[in-house]
PABALO-283947 format. One line per 2 residues: for each residue x, y, z of C-alpha. Coordinates in nm, 2 decimals. Example, Ala and Ser with C-alpha at 12.3 -4.5 7.8 and 13.67 -1.06 7.14 Angstrom:
# residues 2
1.23:-0.45:0.78  1.37:-0.11:0.71
This chain:
# residues 395
-1.97:-2.00:0.58  -1.79:-2.14:0.27
-1.53:-1.93:0.10  -1.68:-1.68:-0.14
-1.43:-1.53:-0.39  -1.42:-1.16:-0.43
-1.32:-1.20:-0.79  -1.27:-1.47:-1.05
-0.91:-1.40:-1.12  -0.75:-1.57:-0.81
-1.04:-1.79:-0.72  -0.92:-2.12:-0.59
-0.58:-1.99:-0.47  -0.54:-2.06:-0.10
-0.34:-1.82:0.11  -0.24:-1.86:0.47
-0.21:-1.51:0.63  0.03:-1.48:0.92
0.06:-1.10:0.89  -0.01:-0.82:1.13
-0.01:-0.44:1.15  0.01:-0.29:0.79
0.27:-0.40:0.53  0.17:-0.77:0.55
-0.21:-0.71:0.56  -0.17:-0.47:0.26
-0.01:-0.75:0.06  -0.28:-1.01:0.16
-0.57:-0.76:0.09  -0.45:-0.74:-0.27
-0.48:-1.12:-0.30  -0.81:-1.14:-0.11
-0.97:-0.86:-0.31  -0.88:-1.04:-0.64
-1.04:-1.37:-0.53  -0.79:-1.57:-0.33
-0.91:-1.78:-0.04  -0.73:-1.60:0.24
-0.73:-1.76:0.58  -0.62:-1.52:0.85
-0.43:-1.72:1.11  -0.46:-1.55:1.45
-0.33:-1.63:1.79  -0.61:-1.73:2.04
-0.69:-1.46:2.30  -0.52:-1.67:2.57
-0.19:-1.66:2.38  -0.15:-1.30:2.47
-0.06:-1.16:2.12  -0.03:-0.78:2.12
-0.31:-0.58:1.94  -0.08:-0.38:1.70
-0.30:-0.26:1.42  -0.58:-0.11:1.64
-0.91:-0.24:1.76  -1.09:-0.49:1.54
-1.39:-0.26:1.50  -1.16:0.04:1.40
-1.16:0.17:1.04  -0.80:0.06:0.99
-0.85:-0.30:1.08  -1.18:-0.32:0.90
-1.04:-0.18:0.57  -0.74:-0.41:0.58
-0.90:-0.74:0.65  -1.22:-0.77:0.44
-1.27:-1.07:0.20  -1.09:-1.31:0.44
-1.17:-1.60:0.67  -1.03:-1.63:1.02
-0.90:-1.92:1.23  -0.73:-1.92:1.56
-0.41:-2.12:1.61  -0.15:-2.11:1.89
0.18:-2.14:1.71  0.36:-2.13:2.04
0.26:-2.49:2.09  0.41:-2.79:1.90
0.05:-2.90:1.81  -0.02:-2.56:1.66
0.29:-2.57:1.45  0.20:-2.92:1.32
-0.15:-2.80:1.24  -0.01:-2.51:1.04
0.23:-2.74:0.86  -0.06:-2.96:0.75
-0.25:-2.65:0.63  0.05:-2.54:0.43
0.08:-2.88:0.27  -0.22:-2.79:0.05
-0.18:-2.41:0.04  -0.06:-2.21:-0.26
0.08:-1.91:-0.07  0.20:-1.82:0.28
0.25:-1.46:0.37  0.43:-1.35:0.69
0.60:-1.05:0.84  0.78:-1.20:1.13
1.13:-1.12:1.23  1.36:-1.35:1.03
1.46:-1.56:1.33  1.10:-1.62:1.45
0.98:-1.83:1.16  1.29:-2.04:1.16
1.26:-2.10:1.54  0.90:-2.21:1.50
0.99:-2.44:1.21  0.75:-2.27:0.96
1.01:-2.09:0.74  1.03:-2.14:0.37
1.28:-2.42:0.38  1.08:-2.62:0.62
0.74:-2.58:0.45  0.86:-2.61:0.09
1.03:-2.94:0.17  0.68:-3.07:0.23
0.51:-2.87:-0.04  0.74:-2.78:-0.33
0.47:-2.58:-0.50  0.43:-2.34:-0.21
0.50:-1.97:-0.26  0.62:-1.81:0.06
0.62:-1.43:0.09  0.82:-1.25:0.36
0.79:-0.88:0.43  1.04:-0.72:0.67
1.17:-0.39:0.77  1.52:-0.41:0.61
1.55:-0.75:0.44  1.59:-1.11:0.55
1.97:-1.09:0.59  2.24:-0.83:0.61
2.37:-0.60:0.88  2.04:-0.44:0.96
1.81:-0.75:0.91  1.74:-0.79:1.29
1.65:-0.42:1.35  1.28:-0.36:1.42
1.10:-0.22:1.12  0.86:0.07:1.13
0.73:0.29:0.85  0.86:0.62:0.96
1.21:0.46:1.03  1.21:0.34:0.67
1.10:0.68:0.54  1.40:0.83:0.71
1.66:0.56:0.63  1.54:0.54:0.27
1.59:0.92:0.20  1.22:1.02:0.16
1.21:1.25:0.46  1.52:1.44:0.33
1.32:1.55:0.02  0.98:1.61:0.19
0.88:1.94:0.34  1.01:2.29:0.30
1.38:2.39:0.29  1.52:2.48:0.62
1.23:2.33:0.82  1.40:1.99:0.90
1.30:1.64:0.77  0.93:1.57:0.72
0.74:1.24:0.70  0.49:1.18:0.43
0.13:1.18:0.56  0.06:0.81:0.48
0.27:0.50:0.57  0.41:0.48:0.22
0.69:0.24:0.30  0.45:-0.01:0.46
0.20:0.02:0.18  0.45:-0.01:-0.10
0.63:-0.30:0.06  0.29:-0.48:0.08
0.19:-0.40:-0.27  0.53:-0.51:-0.41
0.51:-0.84:-0.21  0.17:-0.90:-0.36
0.31:-0.84:-0.71  0.59:-1.08:-0.63
0.33:-1.35:-0.53  0.15:-1.30:-0.86
0.48:-1.33:-1.05  0.56:-1.65:-0.86
0.22:-1.79:-0.94  0.28:-1.73:-1.31
0.63:-1.88:-1.29  0.49:-2.18:-1.11
0.28:-2.26:-1.42  0.60:-2.30:-1.61
0.83:-2.46:-1.35  0.58:-2.65:-1.13
0.76:-2.51:-0.83  0.70:-2.24:-0.58
0.96:-1.99:-0.45  1.05:-1.75:-0.17
0.93:-1.40:-0.24  1.09:-1.12:-0.03
1.01:-0.75:0.01  1.11:-0.49:0.27
1.01:-0.15:0.38  1.35:-0.02:0.30
1.37:-0.16:-0.05  1.02:-0.04:-0.13
1.10:0.31:0.00  1.42:0.33:-0.21
1.24:0.21:-0.52  0.97:0.47:-0.47
1.23:0.75:-0.48  1.22:0.68:-0.85
1.36:0.98:-1.04  1.50:1.13:-0.73
1.71:0.82:-0.68  1.81:0.82:-1.04
1.94:1.18:-1.00  2.19:1.05:-0.74
2.28:0.72:-0.90  2.33:0.86:-1.25
2.44:1.22:-1.20  2.57:1.23:-0.85
2.31:1.49:-0.75  2.17:1.48:-0.40
1.81:1.62:-0.41  1.69:1.83:-0.13
1.36:1.96:0.00  1.15:2.17:-0.23
0.83:2.20:-0.04  0.54:2.23:-0.28
0.76:2.31:-0.57  0.84:2.04:-0.82
1.21:1.98:-0.83  1.24:1.99:-1.21
0.91:2.12:-1.37  0.89:2.49:-1.32
0.65:2.65:-1.24  0.47:2.37:-1.06
0.34:2.41:-0.71  0.07:2.55:-0.48
-0.07:2.90:-0.56  -0.31:3.11:-0.36
-0.64:3.21:-0.51  -0.92:3.45:-0.41
-1.09:3.18:-0.20  -0.82:2.92:-0.12
-0.54:2.74:-0.31  -0.48:2.53:-0.62
-0.22:2.31:-0.77  -0.06:2.42:-1.10
0.17:2.19:-1.30  0.36:2.34:-1.60
0.58:2.08:-1.75  0.80:2.17:-2.04
0.83:2.48:-2.27  0.52:2.42:-2.47
0.30:2.42:-2.16  0.48:2.73:-2.03
0.40:2.92:-2.35  0.03:2.81:-2.31
0.03:2.95:-1.96  0.19:3.28:-2.08
-0.07:3.32:-2.35  -0.36:3.25:-2.11
-0.24:3.49:-1.84  -0.11:3.77:-2.08
0.09:3.94:-1.81  0.39:4.13:-1.94
0.59:4.04:-1.63  0.61:3.68:-1.76
0.80:3.79:-2.07  1.11:3.86:-1.87
1.42:3.70:-2.01  1.48:3.53:-1.67
1.18:3.31:-1.75  1.26:3.23:-2.11
1.34:2.86:-2.06  1.33:2.59:-1.79
1.69:2.65:-1.67  1.64:3.02:-1.61
1.29:2.96:-1.46  1.46:2.72:-1.21
1.71:2.99:-1.11  1.45:3.25:-1.07
1.17:3.03:-0.94  1.09:3.23:-0.63
1.03:3.56:-0.82  0.83:3.37:-1.09
0.61:3.21:-0.82  0.55:3.55:-0.66
0.43:3.69:-0.99  0.20:3.40:-1.05
0.06:3.43:-0.70  -0.02:3.79:-0.76
-0.22:3.68:-1.07  -0.40:3.38:-0.92
-0.52:3.57:-0.62  -0.74:3.77:-0.86
-0.99:3.49:-0.92  -1.14:3.19:-0.74
-0.99:2.84:-0.75  -1.28:2.71:-0.96
-1.24:2.99:-1.21  -0.87:2.93:-1.25
-0.89:2.56:-1.27  -1.15:2.57:-1.54
-0.94:2.83:-1.74  -0.61:2.65:-1.70
-0.74:2.31:-1.79  -0.93:2.45:-2.09
-0.60:2.60:-2.21  -0.42:2.26:-2.17
-0.23:2.36:-1.85  -0.29:2.10:-1.57
-0.45:2.25:-1.26  -0.65:2.10:-0.98
-0.82:2.14:-0.65  -0.65:2.08:-0.31
-0.91:1.88:-0.13  -0.95:1.76:0.22
-1.01:1.39:0.23  -1.39:1.43:0.28
-1.41:1.66:-0.03  -1.19:1.42:-0.23
-1.44:1.14:-0.18  -1.73:1.36:-0.25
-1.60:1.48:-0.59  -1.80:1.38:-0.89
-1.50:1.20:-1.06  -1.42:1.00:-0.75
-1.79:0.90:-0.72  -1.79:0.80:-1.08
-1.48:0.58:-1.03  -1.66:0.40:-0.75
-1.36:0.35:-0.53  -1.56:0.39:-0.21
-1.74:0.06:-0.17  -2.04:-0.02:0.05
-2.01:-0.30:0.30  -2.20:-0.44:0.60
-1.95:-0.49:0.88  -2.01:-0.74:1.16
-1.89:-0.48:1.42  -2.00:-0.15:1.26
-2.31:-0.23:1.05  -2.35:-0.04:0.72
-2.02:0.13:0.63  -1.79:0.21:0.34
-1.44:0.09:0.26  -1.17:0.18:0.00
-1.20:-0.05:-0.30  -0.93:-0.16:-0.55
-0.79:0.11:-0.78  -0.77:-0.12:-1.07
-1.04:-0.15:-1.34  -1.04:-0.46:-1.56
-1.26:-0.52:-1.86  -1.29:-0.90:-1.80
-1.32:-0.92:-1.42  -1.39:-0.71:-1.12
-1.31:-0.71:-0.75  -1.58:-0.68:-0.49
-1.61:-0.66:-0.11  -1.81:-0.98:-0.07
-1.75:-1.05:0.30  -1.67:-0.81:0.59
-1.37:-0.86:0.81  -1.42:-1.19:1.00
-1.47:-1.23:1.37  -1.16:-1.38:1.54
-1.17:-1.75:1.48  -1.50:-1.74:1.30
-1.40:-2.00:1.04  -1.16:-2.22:1.25
-1.37:-2.54:1.23  -1.46:-2.52:0.86
-1.10:-2.44:0.76  -0.97:-2.74:0.96
-1.24:-2.97:0.82  -1.16:-2.86:0.47
-0.80:-2.95:0.53  -0.89:-3.30:0.63
-0.90:-3.28:1.01  -1.16:-3.51:1.16
-1.42:-3.40:1.41  -1.23:-3.59:1.68
-0.90:-3.41:1.59  -1.07:-3.07:1.60
-1.23:-3.14:1.93  -0.89:-3.24:2.07
-0.73:-2.93:1.95  -1.00:-2.72:2.11
-0.96:-2.91:2.44  -0.59:-2.83:2.45
-0.66:-2.46:2.35  -0.45:-2.50:2.04
-0.73:-2.35:1.83
């Protein structure tokens, strides 16, 4: 079937997708969901490529690879490499997450492809960067979480390092790479030239430390684990209620005074809680007093009262309850889709709302090689050439 853009914004931008697993596909999903013509280049079954990323019918693969077309191509053959080079001659973007040496050995690195197509934008996502002492180490999300410092500030004090419950280094590296591609597309309008865009799990993880990284870089302070407590806004954390738990976030003195007025408990007038510095020192005793109070009513009662008073508070949902909440339904982030493998299903849509354009899930994840013939034909390959490539198992 012809390419159907998922949005008008990137419609007509052609992307060759060489990515696997998560960080790379996350990048390319951003481009596909906003209208780019993404061609997922996959190794034929006979080429023996590992199935990292889970089964094609699984929710992970399905959610990552919608709005794309698929072609098979054996890049281990010289004919396959030449086919890819011809495709790249007319592409706008190539995205890959190979080890640094693999693309150079194949002859499909940025230098090789941009020599033929100077307008090409080439995005590379790696574990630790394209060069440097750790460039050749195998990259994995949890390894980057640990090396990037995140696990040292996640979890409860004294319980040892703790990973975050999502592959945050993978996801952020992919999103930053997509942002880099968009920046390069804008810059190409000025310069007429493409460029090499690079992102890595380690760089993304360090960037996402944000204010925790700034505490070290600027003040020489090494943050530690704080569990559910916020490191600087006190009291902020998880508090037990009559029927469960809630999150409470009291940022700044004005909000603290609102909380005190609402709760009207004389224990909170203690001089030890008079300002943020003293509340930090006496955090545990303050939290214990607040817990005594919050256990007297249900979560819903407290959340309504706190928010009405201007003190942020919220539910702590399981994932099913999060998607069933009225606000999440209103935002429409769960999108209906008819999968070729699963039938009627739902996927996670884009978290960006724009007034002049929108992103849709217009096509489900493609079958392996579903669009090989049409992609080659669009690139100028004759029927005879395509037949010869099939005969040699190149596609």
